CHARMM-style PDB file with segment names, atoms N, HN, CA, C and O in Angstrom:
ATOM      1  N   MET     1      69.769 188.039 255.939  1.00  0.00      PROA
ATOM      2  CA  MET     1      68.823 188.928 256.576  1.00  0.00      PROA
ATOM      3  C   MET     1      67.579 189.116 255.702  1.00  0.00      PROA
ATOM      4  O   MET     1      66.453 189.096 256.198  1.00  0.00      PROA
ATOM      5  N   LYS     2      67.796 189.298 254.399  1.00  0.00      PROA
ATOM      6  HN  LYS     2      68.711 189.314 253.996  1.00  0.00      PROA
ATOM      7  CA  LYS     2      66.666 189.474 253.494  1.00  0.00      PROA
ATOM      8  C   LYS     2      65.781 188.229 253.471  1.00  0.00      PROA
ATOM      9  O   LYS     2      64.557 188.340 253.395  1.00  0.00      PROA
ATOM     10  N   THR     3      66.389 187.056 253.535  1.00  0.00      PROA
ATOM     11  HN  THR     3      67.384 186.967 253.596  1.00  0.00      PROA
ATOM     12  CA  THR     3      65.633 185.799 253.515  1.00  0.00      PROA
ATOM     13  C   THR     3      64.751 185.687 254.748  1.00  0.00      PROA
ATOM     14  O   THR     3      63.589 185.295 254.645  1.00  0.00      PROA
ATOM     15  N   ALA     4      65.291 186.027 255.913  1.00  0.00      PROA
ATOM     16  HN  ALA     4      66.235 186.345 255.997  1.00  0.00      PROA
ATOM     17  CA  ALA     4      64.523 185.955 257.160  1.00  0.00      PROA
ATOM     18  C   ALA     4      63.344 186.929 257.118  1.00  0.00      PROA
ATOM     19  O   ALA     4      62.239 186.588 257.539  1.00  0.00      PROA
ATOM     20  N   LEU     5      63.577 188.127 256.615  1.00  0.00      PROA
ATOM     21  HN  LEU     5      64.475 188.405 256.273  1.00  0.00      PROA
ATOM     22  CA  LEU     5      62.521 189.121 256.517  1.00  0.00      PROA
ATOM     23  C   LEU     5      61.442 188.668 255.539  1.00  0.00      PROA
ATOM     24  O   LEU     5      60.252 188.827 255.808  1.00  0.00      PROA
ATOM     25  N   GLY     6      61.848 188.114 254.425  1.00  0.00      PROA
ATOM     26  HN  GLY     6      62.815 187.985 254.206  1.00  0.00      PROA
ATOM     27  CA  GLY     6      60.896 187.602 253.442  1.00  0.00      PROA
ATOM     28  C   GLY     6      60.073 186.452 253.996  1.00  0.00      PROA
ATOM     29  O   GLY     6      58.869 186.372 253.751  1.00  0.00      PROA
ATOM     30  N   LEU     7      60.710 185.567 254.736  1.00  0.00      PROA
ATOM     31  HN  LEU     7      61.688 185.631 254.935  1.00  0.00      PROA
ATOM     32  CA  LEU     7      60.023 184.448 255.359  1.00  0.00      PROA
ATOM     33  C   LEU     7      59.014 184.942 256.388  1.00  0.00      PROA
ATOM     34  O   LEU     7      57.889 184.444 256.446  1.00  0.00      PROA
ATOM     35  N   LEU     8      59.410 185.911 257.193  1.00  0.00      PROA
ATOM     36  HN  LEU     8      60.324 186.315 257.146  1.00  0.00      PROA
ATOM     37  CA  LEU     8      58.517 186.478 258.198  1.00  0.00      PROA
ATOM     38  C   LEU     8      57.301 187.126 257.539  1.00  0.00      PROA
ATOM     39  O   LEU     8      56.175 186.941 257.999  1.00  0.00      PROA
ATOM     40  N   LEU     9      57.519 187.869 256.488  1.00  0.00      PROA
ATOM     41  HN  LEU     9      58.434 188.020 256.115  1.00  0.00      PROA
ATOM     42  CA  LEU     9      56.429 188.519 255.770  1.00  0.00      PROA
ATOM     43  C   LEU     9      55.488 187.477 255.163  1.00  0.00      PROA
ATOM     44  O   LEU     9      54.269 187.619 255.251  1.00  0.00      PROA
ATOM     45  N   THR    10      56.039 186.448 254.558  1.00  0.00      PROA
ATOM     46  HN  THR    10      57.029 186.333 254.486  1.00  0.00      PROA
ATOM     47  CA  THR    10      55.235 185.375 253.967  1.00  0.00      PROA
ATOM     48  C   THR    10      54.400 184.674 255.022  1.00  0.00      PROA
ATOM     49  O   THR    10      53.212 184.434 254.808  1.00  0.00      PROA
ATOM     50  N   LEU    11      54.995 184.343 256.150  1.00  0.00      PROA
ATOM     51  HN  LEU    11      55.960 184.538 256.325  1.00  0.00      PROA
ATOM     52  CA  LEU    11      54.266 183.669 257.227  1.00  0.00      PROA
ATOM     53  C   LEU    11      53.145 184.538 257.779  1.00  0.00      PROA
ATOM     54  O   LEU    11      52.064 184.032 258.081  1.00  0.00      PROA
ATOM     55  N   SER    12      53.386 185.833 257.915  1.00  0.00      PROA
ATOM     56  HN  SER    12      54.264 186.244 257.669  1.00  0.00      PROA
ATOM     57  CA  SER    12      52.343 186.712 258.437  1.00  0.00      PROA
ATOM     58  C   SER    12      51.196 186.835 257.442  1.00  0.00      PROA
ATOM     59  O   SER    12      50.041 186.940 257.855  1.00  0.00      PROA
ATOM     60  N   LEU    13      51.478 186.825 256.160  1.00  0.00      PROA
ATOM     61  HN  LEU    13      52.417 186.740 255.824  1.00  0.00      PROA
ATOM     62  CA  LEU    13      50.420 186.876 255.154  1.00  0.00      PROA
ATOM     63  C   LEU    13      49.608 185.593 255.160  1.00  0.00      PROA
ATOM     64  O   LEU    13      48.384 185.636 255.039  1.00  0.00      PROA
ATOM     65  N   ILE    14      50.269 184.453 255.298  1.00  0.00      PROA
ATOM     66  HN  ILE    14      51.264 184.417 255.396  1.00  0.00      PROA
ATOM     67  CA  ILE    14      49.566 183.170 255.355  1.00  0.00      PROA
ATOM     68  C   ILE    14      48.670 183.126 256.582  1.00  0.00      PROA
ATOM     69  O   ILE    14      47.523 182.689 256.495  1.00  0.00      PROA
ATOM     70  N   THR    15      49.176 183.570 257.715  1.00  0.00      PROA
ATOM     71  HN  THR    15      50.108 183.925 257.786  1.00  0.00      PROA
ATOM     72  CA  THR    15      48.404 183.577 258.951  1.00  0.00      PROA
ATOM     73  C   THR    15      47.179 184.464 258.803  1.00  0.00      PROA
ATOM     74  O   THR    15      46.089 184.085 259.231  1.00  0.00      PROA
ATOM     75  N   CYS    16      47.336 185.622 258.214  1.00  0.00      PROA
ATOM     76  HN  CYS    16      48.222 185.930 257.866  1.00  0.00      PROA
ATOM     77  CA  CYS    16      46.200 186.519 258.023  1.00  0.00      PROA
ATOM     78  C   CYS    16      45.157 185.884 257.110  1.00  0.00      PROA
ATOM     79  O   CYS    16      43.957 185.984 257.368  1.00  0.00      PROA
ATOM     80  N   LYS    17      45.601 185.246 256.068  1.00  0.00      PROA
ATOM     81  HN  LYS    17      46.575 185.164 255.859  1.00  0.00      PROA
ATOM     82  CA  LYS    17      44.683 184.617 255.133  1.00  0.00      PROA
ATOM     83  C   LYS    17      43.844 183.539 255.808  1.00  0.00      PROA
ATOM     84  O   LYS    17      42.647 183.426 255.544  1.00  0.00      PROA
ATOM     85  N   LYS    18      44.464 182.751 256.674  1.00  0.00      PROA
ATOM     86  HN  LYS    18      45.436 182.843 256.889  1.00  0.00      PROA
ATOM     87  CA  LYS    18      43.754 181.674 257.349  1.00  0.00      PROA
ATOM     88  C   LYS    18      42.684 182.206 258.295  1.00  0.00      PROA
ATOM     89  O   LYS    18      41.640 181.571 258.449  1.00  0.00      PROA
ATOM     90  N   SER    19      42.911 183.338 258.925  1.00  0.00      PROA
ATOM     91  HN  SER    19      43.759 183.853 258.800  1.00  0.00      PROA
ATOM     92  CA  SER    19      41.972 183.841 259.914  1.00  0.00      PROA
ATOM     93  C   SER    19      40.826 184.638 259.292  1.00  0.00      PROA
ATOM     94  O   SER    19      39.822 184.879 259.963  1.00  0.00      PROA
ATOM     95  N   ASN    20      40.944 185.047 258.049  1.00  0.00      PROA
ATOM     96  HN  ASN    20      41.759 184.851 257.504  1.00  0.00      PROA
ATOM     97  CA  ASN    20      39.893 185.824 257.395  1.00  0.00      PROA
ATOM     98  C   ASN    20      38.888 184.916 256.708  1.00  0.00      PROA
ATOM     99  O   ASN    20      39.258 183.913 256.098  1.00  0.00      PROA
ATOM    100  N   GLY    21      37.629 185.272 256.811  1.00  0.00      PROA
ATOM    101  HN  GLY    21      37.329 186.087 257.306  1.00  0.00      PROA
ATOM    102  CA  GLY    21      36.585 184.532 256.117  1.00  0.00      PROA
ATOM    103  C   GLY    21      36.130 183.295 256.868  1.00  0.00      PROA
ATOM    104  O   GLY    21      36.743 182.884 257.853  1.00  0.00      PROA
ATOM    105  N   PRO    22      35.041 182.708 256.381  1.00  0.00      PROA
ATOM    106  CA  PRO    22      34.470 181.536 257.048  1.00  0.00      PROA
ATOM    107  C   PRO    22      35.307 180.279 256.837  1.00  0.00      PROA
ATOM    108  O   PRO    22      36.074 180.175 255.880  1.00  0.00      PROA
ATOM    109  N   ASP    23      35.144 179.349 257.735  1.00  0.00      PROA
ATOM    110  HN  ASP    23      34.521 179.434 258.513  1.00  0.00      PROA
ATOM    111  CA  ASP    23      35.821 178.054 257.651  1.00  0.00      PROA
ATOM    112  C   ASP    23      35.248 177.301 256.449  1.00  0.00      PROA
ATOM    113  O   ASP    23      34.034 177.105 256.389  1.00  0.00      PROA
ATOM    114  N   PRO    24      36.065 176.876 255.498  1.00  0.00      PROA
ATOM    115  CA  PRO    24      35.564 176.173 254.311  1.00  0.00      PROA
ATOM    116  C   PRO    24      34.763 174.906 254.653  1.00  0.00      PROA
ATOM    117  O   PRO    24      33.897 174.498 253.879  1.00  0.00      PROA
ATOM    118  N   ALA    25      35.044 174.289 255.794  1.00  0.00      PROA
ATOM    119  HN  ALA    25      35.747 174.621 256.422  1.00  0.00      PROA
ATOM    120  CA  ALA    25      34.311 173.086 256.199  1.00  0.00      PROA
ATOM    121  C   ALA    25      32.886 173.412 256.632  1.00  0.00      PROA
ATOM    122  O   ALA    25      32.070 172.509 256.816  1.00  0.00      PROA
ATOM    123  N   CYS    26      32.581 174.715 256.797  1.00  0.00      PROA
ATOM    124  HN  CYS    26      33.244 175.449 256.647  1.00  0.00      PROA
ATOM    125  CA  CYS    26      31.260 175.147 257.274  1.00  0.00      PROA
ATOM    126  C   CYS    26      30.468 175.905 256.220  1.00  0.00      PROA
ATOM    127  O   CYS    26      29.382 176.404 256.517  1.00  0.00      PROA
ATOM    128  N   VAL    27      30.971 176.005 255.021  1.00  0.00      PROA
ATOM    129  HN  VAL    27      31.853 175.600 254.780  1.00  0.00      PROA
ATOM    130  CA  VAL    27      30.289 176.752 253.967  1.00  0.00      PROA
ATOM    131  C   VAL    27      29.509 175.793 253.081  1.00  0.00      PROA
ATOM    132  O   VAL    27      30.077 174.925 252.418  1.00  0.00      PROA
ATOM    133  N   GLU    28      28.180 175.974 253.088  1.00  0.00      PROA
ATOM    134  HN  GLU    28      27.719 176.680 253.626  1.00  0.00      PROA
ATOM    135  CA  GLU    28      27.346 175.101 252.267  1.00  0.00      PROA
ATOM    136  C   GLU    28      27.481 175.500 250.806  1.00  0.00      PROA
ATOM    137  O   GLU    28      27.475 176.683 250.467  1.00  0.00      PROA
ATOM    138  N   ARG    29      27.603 174.510 249.962  1.00  0.00      PROA
ATOM    139  HN  ARG    29      27.608 173.549 250.237  1.00  0.00      PROA
ATOM    140  CA  ARG    29      27.674 174.745 248.515  1.00  0.00      PROA
ATOM    141  C   ARG    29      26.537 173.966 247.855  1.00  0.00      PROA
ATOM    142  O   ARG    29      25.762 173.288 248.531  1.00  0.00      PROA
ATOM    143  N   GLU    30      26.447 174.068 246.549  1.00  0.00      PROA
ATOM    144  HN  GLU    30      27.076 174.618 246.000  1.00  0.00      PROA
ATOM    145  CA  GLU    30      25.417 173.326 245.821  1.00  0.00      PROA
ATOM    146  C   GLU    30      25.640 171.831 246.025  1.00  0.00      PROA
ATOM    147  O   GLU    30      26.770 171.348 245.957  1.00  0.00      PROA
ATOM    148  N   ARG    31      24.565 171.113 246.271  1.00  0.00      PROA
ATOM    149  HN  ARG    31      23.646 171.505 246.326  1.00  0.00      PROA
ATOM    150  CA  ARG    31      24.647 169.680 246.553  1.00  0.00      PROA
ATOM    151  C   ARG    31      25.204 168.928 245.351  1.00  0.00      PROA
ATOM    152  O   ARG    31      24.795 169.158 244.213  1.00  0.00      PROA
ATOM    153  N   ASP    32      26.143 168.027 245.623  1.00  0.00      PROA
ATOM    154  HN  ASP    32      26.475 167.840 246.547  1.00  0.00      PROA
ATOM    155  CA  ASP    32      26.645 167.180 244.541  1.00  0.00      PROA
ATOM    156  C   ASP    32      25.744 165.950 244.415  1.00  0.00      PROA
ATOM    157  O   ASP    32      24.932 165.680 245.301  1.00  0.00      PROA
ATOM    158  N   SER    33      25.880 165.236 243.362  1.00  0.00      PROA
ATOM    159  HN  SER    33      26.540 165.455 242.642  1.00  0.00      PROA
ATOM    160  CA  SER    33      25.037 164.060 243.123  1.00  0.00      PROA
ATOM    161  C   SER    33      25.734 162.814 243.636  1.00  0.00      PROA
ATOM    162  O   SER    33      26.107 161.929 242.866  1.00  0.00      PROA
ATOM    163  N   SER    34      25.904 162.760 244.958  1.00  0.00      PROA
ATOM    164  HN  SER    34      25.601 163.478 245.584  1.00  0.00      PROA
ATOM    165  CA  SER    34      26.690 161.690 245.558  1.00  0.00      PROA
ATOM    166  C   SER    34      25.914 160.394 245.775  1.00  0.00      PROA
ATOM    167  O   SER    34      26.525 159.361 246.051  1.00  0.00      PROA
ATOM    168  N   GLY    35      24.591 160.418 245.661  1.00  0.00      PROA
ATOM    169  HN  GLY    35      24.094 161.256 245.437  1.00  0.00      PROA
ATOM    170  CA  GLY    35      23.806 159.204 245.865  1.00  0.00      PROA
ATOM    171  C   GLY    35      23.760 158.773 247.318  1.00  0.00      PROA
ATOM    172  O   GLY    35      24.050 157.621 247.639  1.00  0.00      PROA
ATOM    173  N   CYS    36      23.399 159.691 248.191  1.00  0.00      PROA
ATOM    174  HN  CYS    36      23.163 160.627 247.930  1.00  0.00      PROA
ATOM    175  CA  CYS    36      23.353 159.386 249.615  1.00  0.00      PROA
ATOM    176  C   CYS    36      22.240 158.400 249.941  1.00  0.00      PROA
ATOM    177  O   CYS    36      21.251 158.284 249.217  1.00  0.00      PROA
ATOM    178  N   TYR    37      22.428 157.700 251.038  1.00  0.00      PROA
ATOM    179  HN  TYR    37      23.231 157.794 251.626  1.00  0.00      PROA
ATOM    180  CA  TYR    37      21.478 156.714 251.532  1.00  0.00      PROA
ATOM    181  C   TYR    37      20.304 157.405 252.237  1.00  0.00      PROA
ATOM    182  O   TYR    37      20.408 158.568 252.626  1.00  0.00      PROA
ATOM    183  N   PHE    38      19.199 156.692 252.398  1.00  0.00      PROA
ATOM    184  HN  PHE    38      19.114 155.747 252.083  1.00  0.00      PROA
ATOM    185  CA  PHE    38      18.002 157.235 253.033  1.00  0.00      PROA
ATOM    186  C   PHE    38      17.897 156.731 254.466  1.00  0.00      PROA
ATOM    187  O   PHE    38      17.076 155.867 254.773  1.00  0.00      PROA
ATOM    188  N   VAL    39      18.725 157.272 255.327  1.00  0.00      PROA
ATOM    189  HN  VAL    39      19.392 157.974 255.078  1.00  0.00      PROA
ATOM    190  CA  VAL    39      18.714 156.920 256.741  1.00  0.00      PROA
ATOM    191  C   VAL    39      18.570 158.212 257.522  1.00  0.00      PROA
ATOM    192  O   VAL    39      19.286 159.183 257.281  1.00  0.00      PROA
ATOM    193  N   LEU    40      17.623 158.212 258.475  1.00  0.00      PROA
ATOM    194  HN  LEU    40      17.041 157.422 258.672  1.00  0.00      PROA
ATOM    195  CA  LEU    40      17.451 159.393 259.309  1.00  0.00      PROA
ATOM    196  C   LEU    40      18.346 159.259 260.536  1.00  0.00      PROA
ATOM    197  O   LEU    40      18.016 158.552 261.488  1.00  0.00      PROA
ATOM    198  N   ALA    41      19.452 159.931 260.498  1.00  0.00      PROA
ATOM    199  HN  ALA    41      19.720 160.505 259.724  1.00  0.00      PROA
ATOM    200  CA  ALA    41      20.426 159.983 261.594  1.00  0.00      PROA
ATOM    201  C   ALA    41      20.983 161.400 261.592  1.00  0.00      PROA
ATOM    202  O   ALA    41      22.111 161.624 261.155  1.00  0.00      PROA
ATOM    203  N   PRO    42      20.184 162.376 262.088  1.00  0.00      PROA
ATOM    204  CA  PRO    42      20.521 163.798 261.961  1.00  0.00      PROA
ATOM    205  C   PRO    42      21.910 164.158 262.477  1.00  0.00      PROA
ATOM    206  O   PRO    42      22.413 163.601 263.453  1.00  0.00      PROA
ATOM    207  N   VAL    43      22.497 165.108 261.780  1.00  0.00      PROA
ATOM    208  HN  VAL    43      22.089 165.561 260.987  1.00  0.00      PROA
ATOM    209  CA  VAL    43      23.764 165.702 262.207  1.00  0.00      PROA
ATOM    210  C   VAL    43      23.611 167.216 262.132  1.00  0.00      PROA
ATOM    211  O   VAL    43      22.855 167.746 261.318  1.00  0.00      PROA
ATOM    212  N   CYS    44      24.348 167.895 263.003  1.00  0.00      PROA
ATOM    213  HN  CYS    44      24.962 167.464 263.665  1.00  0.00      PROA
ATOM    214  CA  CYS    44      24.335 169.356 263.029  1.00  0.00      PROA
ATOM    215  C   CYS    44      25.625 169.851 262.398  1.00  0.00      PROA
ATOM    216  O   CYS    44      26.717 169.604 262.909  1.00  0.00      PROA
ATOM    217  N   GLY    45      25.486 170.553 261.282  1.00  0.00      PROA
ATOM    218  HN  GLY    45      24.599 170.754 260.866  1.00  0.00      PROA
ATOM    219  CA  GLY    45      26.656 171.115 260.608  1.00  0.00      PROA
ATOM    220  C   GLY    45      27.207 172.294 261.378  1.00  0.00      PROA
ATOM    221  O   GLY    45      26.475 172.953 262.116  1.00  0.00      PROA
ATOM    222  N   CYS    46      28.487 172.565 261.216  1.00  0.00      PROA
ATOM    223  HN  CYS    46      29.082 172.029 260.616  1.00  0.00      PROA
ATOM    224  CA  CYS    46      29.118 173.695 261.895  1.00  0.00      PROA
ATOM    225  C   CYS    46      28.535 175.029 261.429  1.00  0.00      PROA
ATOM    226  O   CYS    46      28.845 176.078 261.994  1.00  0.00      PROA
ATOM    227  N   ASN    47      27.689 174.986 260.399  1.00  0.00      PROA
ATOM    228  HN  ASN    47      27.437 174.134 259.940  1.00  0.00      PROA
ATOM    229  CA  ASN    47      27.003 176.178 259.922  1.00  0.00      PROA
ATOM    230  C   ASN    47      25.671 176.386 260.639  1.00  0.00      PROA
ATOM    231  O   ASN    47      24.951 177.339 260.343  1.00  0.00      PROA
ATOM    232  N   GLY    48      25.336 175.492 261.587  1.00  0.00      PROA
ATOM    233  HN  GLY    48      25.921 174.718 261.827  1.00  0.00      PROA
ATOM    234  CA  GLY    48      24.103 175.628 262.360  1.00  0.00      PROA
ATOM    235  C   GLY    48      22.879 175.006 261.712  1.00  0.00      PROA
ATOM    236  O   GLY    48      21.765 175.189 262.204  1.00  0.00      PROA
ATOM    237  N   LYS    49      23.059 174.281 260.630  1.00  0.00      PROA
ATOM    238  HN  LYS    49      23.964 174.133 260.231  1.00  0.00      PROA
ATOM    239  CA  LYS    49      21.945 173.665 259.919  1.00  0.00      PROA
ATOM    240  C   LYS    49      21.927 172.155 260.178  1.00  0.00      PROA
ATOM    241  O   LYS    49      22.974 171.507 260.194  1.00  0.00      PROA
ATOM    242  N   THR    50      20.717 171.600 260.382  1.00  0.00      PROA
ATOM    243  HN  THR    50      19.867 172.126 260.369  1.00  0.00      PROA
ATOM    244  CA  THR    50      20.567 170.163 260.586  1.00  0.00      PROA
ATOM    245  C   THR    50      20.412 169.468 259.238  1.00  0.00      PROA
ATOM    246  O   THR    50      19.638 169.903 258.385  1.00  0.00      PROA
ATOM    247  N   TYR    51      21.160 168.382 259.060  1.00  0.00      PROA
ATOM    248  HN  TYR    51      21.789 168.028 259.753  1.00  0.00      PROA
ATOM    249  CA  TYR    51      21.084 167.558 257.853  1.00  0.00      PROA
ATOM    250  C   TYR    51      20.551 166.185 258.250  1.00  0.00      PROA
ATOM    251  O   TYR    51      20.775 165.742 259.377  1.00  0.00      PROA
ATOM    252  N   PRO    52      19.844 165.497 257.335  1.00  0.00      PROA
ATOM    253  CA  PRO    52      19.254 164.191 257.667  1.00  0.00      PROA
ATOM    254  C   PRO    52      20.283 163.142 258.098  1.00  0.00      PROA
ATOM    255  O   PRO    52      19.976 162.269 258.910  1.00  0.00      PROA
ATOM    256  N   ASN    53      21.496 163.225 257.561  1.00  0.00      PROA
ATOM    257  HN  ASN    53      21.746 163.934 256.901  1.00  0.00      PROA
ATOM    258  CA  ASN    53      22.556 162.280 257.928  1.00  0.00      PROA
ATOM    259  C   ASN    53      23.904 162.849 257.487  1.00  0.00      PROA
ATOM    260  O   ASN    53      23.965 163.882 256.820  1.00  0.00      PROA
ATOM    261  N   ASP    54      24.972 162.169 257.864  1.00  0.00      PROA
ATOM    262  HN  ASP    54      24.923 161.330 258.405  1.00  0.00      PROA
ATOM    263  CA  ASP    54      26.311 162.670 257.549  1.00  0.00      PROA
ATOM    264  C   ASP    54      26.596 162.710 256.053  1.00  0.00      PROA
ATOM    265  O   ASP    54      27.327 163.583 255.583  1.00  0.00      PROA
ATOM    266  N   CYS    55      26.033 161.783 255.311  1.00  0.00      PROA
ATOM    267  HN  CYS    55      25.440 161.074 255.693  1.00  0.00      PROA
ATOM    268  CA  CYS    55      26.249 161.760 253.861  1.00  0.00      PROA
ATOM    269  C   CYS    55      25.660 163.016 253.212  1.00  0.00      PROA
ATOM    270  O   CYS    55      26.279 163.616 252.333  1.00  0.00      PROA
ATOM    271  N   GLU    56      24.464 163.405 253.649  1.00  0.00      PROA
ATOM    272  HN  GLU    56      23.961 162.918 254.363  1.00  0.00      PROA
ATOM    273  CA  GLU    56      23.835 164.620 253.105  1.00  0.00      PROA
ATOM    274  C   GLU    56      24.655 165.854 253.462  1.00  0.00      PROA
ATOM    275  O   GLU    56      24.823 166.750 252.633  1.00  0.00      PROA
ATOM    276  N   ALA    57      25.164 165.906 254.681  1.00  0.00      PROA
ATOM    277  HN  ALA    57      25.028 165.179 255.354  1.00  0.00      PROA
ATOM    278  CA  ALA    57      25.998 167.051 255.081  1.00  0.00      PROA
ATOM    279  C   ALA    57      27.219 167.150 254.168  1.00  0.00      PROA
ATOM    280  O   ALA    57      27.534 168.227 253.662  1.00  0.00      PROA
ATOM    281  N   ARG    58      27.899 166.034 253.960  1.00  0.00      PROA
ATOM    282  HN  ARG    58      27.643 165.159 254.371  1.00  0.00      PROA
ATOM    283  CA  ARG    58      29.080 166.032 253.086  1.00  0.00      PROA
ATOM    284  C   ARG    58      28.714 166.362 251.643  1.00  0.00      PROA
ATOM    285  O   ARG    58      29.502 166.990 250.936  1.00  0.00      PROA
ATOM    286  N   ALA    59      27.518 165.942 251.192  1.00  0.00      PROA
ATOM    287  HN  ALA    59      26.878 165.432 251.766  1.00  0.00      PROA
ATOM    288  CA  ALA    59      27.084 166.243 249.822  1.00  0.00      PROA
ATOM    289  C   ALA    59      26.954 167.753 249.610  1.00  0.00      PROA
ATOM    290  O   ALA    59      27.106 168.243 248.491  1.00  0.00      PROA
ATOM    291  N   TYR    60      26.671 168.490 250.698  1.00  0.00      PROA
ATOM    292  HN  TYR    60      26.547 168.092 251.607  1.00  0.00      PROA
ATOM    293  CA  TYR    60      26.587 169.948 250.627  1.00  0.00      PROA
ATOM    294  C   TYR    60      27.916 170.626 250.962  1.00  0.00      PROA
ATOM    295  O   TYR    60      27.986 171.854 251.030  1.00  0.00      PROA
ATOM    296  N   GLY    61      28.959 169.839 251.170  1.00  0.00      PROA
ATOM    297  HN  GLY    61      28.902 168.842 251.115  1.00  0.00      PROA
ATOM    298  CA  GLY    61      30.274 170.401 251.430  1.00  0.00      PROA
ATOM    299  C   GLY    61      30.573 170.642 252.900  1.00  0.00      PROA
ATOM    300  O   GLY    61      31.614 171.212 253.227  1.00  0.00      PROA
ATOM    301  N   ILE    62      29.689 170.223 253.789  1.00  0.00      PROA
ATOM    302  HN  ILE    62      28.844 169.760 253.524  1.00  0.00      PROA
ATOM    303  CA  ILE    62      29.891 170.406 255.225  1.00  0.00      PROA
ATOM    304  C   ILE    62      30.662 169.202 255.753  1.00  0.00      PROA
ATOM    305  O   ILE    62      30.138 168.088 255.784  1.00  0.00      PROA
ATOM    306  N   THR    63      31.888 169.424 256.161  1.00  0.00      PROA
ATOM    307  HN  THR    63      32.314 170.329 256.136  1.00  0.00      PROA
ATOM    308  CA  THR    63      32.714 168.312 256.623  1.00  0.00      PROA
ATOM    309  C   THR    63      32.951 168.350 258.130  1.00  0.00      PROA
ATOM    310  O   THR    63      33.585 167.448 258.679  1.00  0.00      PROA
ATOM    311  N   ASN    64      32.458 169.365 258.790  1.00  0.00      PROA
ATOM    312  HN  ASN    64      31.943 170.097 258.344  1.00  0.00      PROA
ATOM    313  CA  ASN    64      32.586 169.476 260.239  1.00  0.00      PROA
ATOM    314  C   ASN    64      31.173 169.479 260.815  1.00  0.00      PROA
ATOM    315  O   ASN    64      30.435 170.450 260.641  1.00  0.00      PROA
ATOM    316  N   TYR    65      30.792 168.407 261.496  1.00  0.00      PROA
ATOM    317  HN  TYR    65      31.391 167.619 261.638  1.00  0.00      PROA
ATOM    318  CA  TYR    65      29.441 168.272 262.044  1.00  0.00      PROA
ATOM    319  C   TYR    65      29.468 167.395 263.280  1.00  0.00      PROA
ATOM    320  O   TYR    65      30.441 166.687 263.538  1.00  0.00      PROA
ATOM    321  N   THR    66      28.369 167.455 264.051  1.00  0.00      PROA
ATOM    322  HN  THR    66      27.578 168.030 263.841  1.00  0.00      PROA
ATOM    323  CA  THR    66      28.224 166.619 265.238  1.00  0.00      PROA
ATOM    324  C   THR    66      26.928 165.823 265.118  1.00  0.00      PROA
ATOM    325  O   THR    66      26.015 166.208 264.387  1.00  0.00      PROA
ATOM    326  N   LYS    67      26.861 164.717 265.841  1.00  0.00      PROA
ATOM    327  HN  LYS    67      27.603 164.405 266.435  1.00  0.00      PROA
ATOM    328  CA  LYS    67      25.651 163.882 265.821  1.00  0.00      PROA
ATOM    329  C   LYS    67      24.513 164.621 266.497  1.00  0.00      PROA
ATOM    330  O   LYS    67      24.717 165.331 267.482  1.00  0.00      PROA
ATOM    331  N   GLY    68      23.313 164.450 265.961  1.00  0.00      PROA
ATOM    332  HN  GLY    68      23.148 163.873 265.161  1.00  0.00      PROA
ATOM    333  CA  GLY    68      22.113 165.062 266.537  1.00  0.00      PROA
ATOM    334  C   GLY    68      21.704 166.338 265.842  1.00  0.00      PROA
ATOM    335  O   GLY    68      22.468 166.939 265.087  1.00  0.00      PROA
ATOM    336  N   LYS    69      20.466 166.738 266.121  1.00  0.00      PROA
ATOM    337  HN  LYS    69      19.845 166.250 266.735  1.00  0.00      PROA
ATOM    338  CA  LYS    69      19.927 167.960 265.526  1.00  0.00      PROA
ATOM    339  C   LYS    69      20.574 169.189 266.129  1.00  0.00      PROA
ATOM    340  O   LYS    69      21.025 169.155 267.274  1.00  0.00      PROA
ATOM    341  N   CYS    70      20.626 170.261 265.381  1.00  0.00      PROA
ATOM    342  HN  CYS    70      20.259 170.289 264.451  1.00  0.00      PROA
ATOM    343  CA  CYS    70      21.165 171.522 265.876  1.00  0.00      PROA
ATOM    344  C   CYS    70      20.226 172.092 266.943  1.00  0.00      PROA
ATOM    345  O   CYS    70      19.006 171.961 266.852  1.00  0.00      PROA
ATOM    346  N   GLY    71      20.812 172.715 267.933  1.00  0.00      PROA
ATOM    347  HN  GLY    71      21.804 172.822 268.007  1.00  0.00      PROA
ATOM    348  CA  GLY    71      20.032 173.357 268.983  1.00  0.00      PROA
ATOM    349  C   GLY    71      19.561 172.395 270.064  1.00  0.00      PROA
ATOM    350  O   GLY    71      18.984 172.828 271.061  1.00  0.00      PROA
ATOM    351  N   LYS    72      19.795 171.113 269.886  1.00  0.00      PROA
ATOM    352  HN  LYS    72      20.265 170.762 269.076  1.00  0.00      PROA
ATOM    353  CA  LYS    72      19.406 170.131 270.883  1.00  0.00      PROA
ATOM    354  C   LYS    72      20.429 170.134 272.005  1.00  0.00      PROA
ATOM    355  O   LYS    72      21.633 170.098 271.752  1.00  0.00      PROA
ATOM    356  N   LYS    73      19.952 170.178 273.255  1.00  0.00      PROA
ATOM    357  HN  LYS    73      18.974 170.208 273.461  1.00  0.00      PROA
ATOM    358  CA  LYS    73      20.873 170.225 274.394  1.00  0.00      PROA
ATOM    359  C   LYS    73      20.989 168.905 275.069  1.00  0.00      PROA
ATOM    360  OT1 LYS    73      21.725 168.774 276.047  1.00  0.00      PROA
TER     361      LYS     73
END
């Protein structure tokens, strides 16, 4: 019984942790020195910012993006 209760408590804490705060794939960080290519193929990051290409988005830590500029319909 104690094991089941402990497991339930642990799972509820993990679930709460996942739902709090921004998605790590959408949080821009300081750009790394990845040596991205110079190709204009815009992508829209899940943070709402347009990047020149997918390599630049990933260099800033954005791993969830779609093709095209942000706000384009």
